[in-house]
C-alpha positions in Angstrom: 16.9 40.6 27.6 18.3 42.6 30.5 17.8 46.4 30.4 21.6 46.9 30.8 22.5 44.5 28.0 20.2 46.0 25.3 21.9 49.5 25.1 25.4 47.8 25.0 24.2 45.5 22.2 22.9 48.4 20.2 26.2 50.3 20.6 28.2 47.2 19.5 26.0 46.5 16.5 26.3 50.2 15.4 30.1 49.9 15.7 30.1 46.8 13.6 27.8 48.5 11.1 30.5 51.2 10.5 33.5 48.9 10.8 35.4 48.3 7.6 35.4 44.5 8.4 31.6 44.6 8.3 31.4 44.8 4.6 32.1 47.1 1.7 29.2 49.5 2.2 29.4 52.7 4.2 26.0 54.0 5.4 24.7 57.2 3.9 24.8 60.2 6.2 21.4 61.3 7.5 22.6 64.6 9.2 24.7 67.5 8.1 27.9 66.3 6.3 30.9 67.4 8.3 33.6 65.5 6.4 34.0 64.3 2.8 36.8 61.8 1.8 37.6 61.5 -1.9 40.2 59.9 -4.2 41.5 56.4 -3.9 38.8 54.9 -1.6 37.1 51.6 -1.5 33.9 52.5 0.3 32.1 55.5 -1.2 28.6 56.2 0.0 27.6 59.2 -2.1 28.8 59.0 -5.7 32.5 58.4 -5.6 33.0 60.0 -2.2 32.7 58.9 1.4 30.7 61.4 3.4 30.3 61.5 7.2 27.9 63.3 9.5 28.4 63.8 13.2 26.8 60.6 14.3 28.8 58.5 11.9 32.0 60.0 13.1 31.1 59.6 16.8 30.5 55.9 16.2 34.1 55.3 14.8 36.8 54.5 17.4 35.8 57.1 19.9 39.0 58.3 21.7 39.9 60.9 24.3 43.2 62.8 24.4 44.2 65.0 27.3 46.9 67.4 26.0 48.2 71.0 25.6 48.5 72.3 22.1 50.7 75.1 20.6 47.5 77.1 20.1 45.8 76.9 23.6 47.0 78.4 26.8 45.7 75.5 28.9 45.5 71.8 28.4 42.2 70.3 27.2 40.3 67.1 27.0 39.6 66.4 23.3 37.2 63.7 22.0 36.8 62.3 18.5 37.5 59.3 16.3 41.0 58.0 15.6 41.8 59.5 12.2 43.3 56.2 11.0 40.0 54.5 11.7 37.9 57.2 9.8 40.2 56.6 6.8 39.8 52.9 7.2 36.0 53.2 7.3 36.2 55.0 3.9 38.6 52.3 2.6 41.5 54.8 1.9 44.1 52.9 -0.1 46.9 55.5 -0.5 50.0 56.0 1.7 49.2 59.6 2.5 46.2 62.0 2.5 45.7 65.7 2.0 43.6 67.3 4.7 41.8 70.5 3.7 40.2 73.2 5.9 37.3 75.6 5.3 39.8 78.3 4.2 41.4 75.9 1.6 44.5 75.4 3.7 45.9 71.9 3.0 48.4 69.6 4.7 49.8 66.3 3.7 49.8 63.5 6.3 51.5 60.2 5.8 49.3 57.2 7.0 52.4 55.7 8.6 52.3 58.6 11.1 48.7 57.9 11.9 49.6 54.3 12.7 52.5 55.4 15.0 50.5 58.0 16.9 46.9 58.1 18.1 45.9 61.2 16.1 42.2 62.0 16.5 39.8 64.1 14.5 38.7 66.1 17.5 35.0 67.0 17.6 34.7 68.1 21.3 36.9 70.0 23.7 36.3 69.8 27.4 32.9 68.2 26.8 31.6 70.7 24.4 31.3 70.4 20.6 34.1 72.4 18.9 32.6 75.4 17.1 34.3 77.0 14.1 35.6 79.9 16.2 37.2 77.2 18.4 39.0 75.1 15.7 36.0 73.0 14.9 34.0 71.4 13.9 36.9 69.0 13.2 40.5 69.4 14.2 43.4 67.0 13.4 44.9 66.6 16.9 48.1 64.9 17.8 48.8 63.7 21.4 51.4 66.3 22.1 51.8 65.7 25.8 52.3 62.0 25.3 54.9 62.5 22.6 56.9 65.7 23.1 58.8 64.9 19.8 55.5 65.9 18.0 56.0 69.6 19.1 57.8 70.5 15.8 57.0 72.7 12.8 56.0 69.8 10.5 53.4 68.4 12.9 52.0 71.9 13.7 51.4 72.3 9.9 49.7 68.9 9.8 47.4 69.8 12.7 44.6 71.2 10.5 41.6 72.7 12.1 38.2 73.5 10.4 38.7 70.2 8.5 36.0 69.6 5.8 37.7 67.4 3.2 40.3 64.7 3.0 41.7 63.5 -0.3 43.6 60.2 -0.9 45.7 60.6 -4.0 
């Protein structure tokens, strides 16, 4: 097998491994858990929750968004999985989710909005992992520059940073 094809094959197989279509089982995290999804889910991997470490999240629908935010003076290049695909990997079955931050701040996000816009769970900004002091390790990021209608109070409240938990009622 060609040396160029083998790495591509490994990446494709790992994406299939995490894909909801690949089966009902979500792998168990081997690294530090960054995100826990609970509630009405079809694919728990630890008890009745779906838990994700950094590598698991990086393998789900990697997406890049170049945008300004209401909280940063300059635009940034953000990288992370599409939030709708993370929820699909856990098998979320509700029409909305509650996203909770480290400080227990919570916001409700309708799944229809995640289908309409490419909202990511940002893990990196300008090539560097997002630290807690920089809105990380996970930040619900809307593509503000692509959709100016998102620059409103409702979406700002839904743009949760320091995300640690998502609940599907």
